[in-house]
N, C-alpha and C positions, 0 to 999 in steps of 0.2 A: 504493499500499499504504500502510495505517494503522496507527500504533503507538500501543498504550494500556497504561497504566500496568495494574499489580495489580487496584489500587482501581478504577480507571475499567473495567475488562474486570467483575470482579462486579457491579457498578451497572449496567452496558450489556449484559449478554449475547443479550438478543436482538439487541439494534442490531449489535451485533459477527459475530451469525451471518449476518445477513441480508448485512453489508457483507462476508464470508468468500464469501458465495455470489457476489456483485455481481463482486466483484473479483479472486477468487480466493485471497488470502491477506489475514491480519489478525496484525498480531505483537503480543505482549504482552510486556513489561520489568516484571521485578521490580525490589524494590530493591537487592538485590544485583548488579543488571546481565544478571543474566541473563535471554535470552528466546527466550521459543516460539514456536511460527504454528499460527497455526489455520487450516487448509485446509477445505475443501468434499470430501469423500468421491463419487468419480464412480458415477453411478447404475451398477445390479448387472443391471441390466433395460432392454431396451431403447422407446423411446419407442411403437415401432409394433409391441408385441408389445402387442395386444387377444386379450379374451378370444373364443371361438367361439361360433358361435349354429347353432340346430337350423334348419334349414331346409329344407323342401320343396322343392330347386328343384335339377334337374340341371343337371351342366357343362354339357352346350349350350346350355342356355336361358341361362346366365350369359354364355357366347360370343355366343349371341346380341344378348342385351341391351347388351353393349359395342359390339359391332360397330354396334349402331343408333345407340348414341349416339353413336360417331364419325362417325357417316357427317351427322349434324346439321349 
């Protein structure tokens, strides 16, 4: 976890955001000693959540293709 001063954080915001994403947390310390943490938010959706497509194929055809692929 990296600690930056407020002035450094203002100058290097893009770097701090990237570092927070990679390490999980970055601390920013103000002149008066107060500290604040910068943490990335969790994604609200699954990376496996993909849009559907319109295909003219039946369930039976999909099952047959999967079985054929497993036999190879």
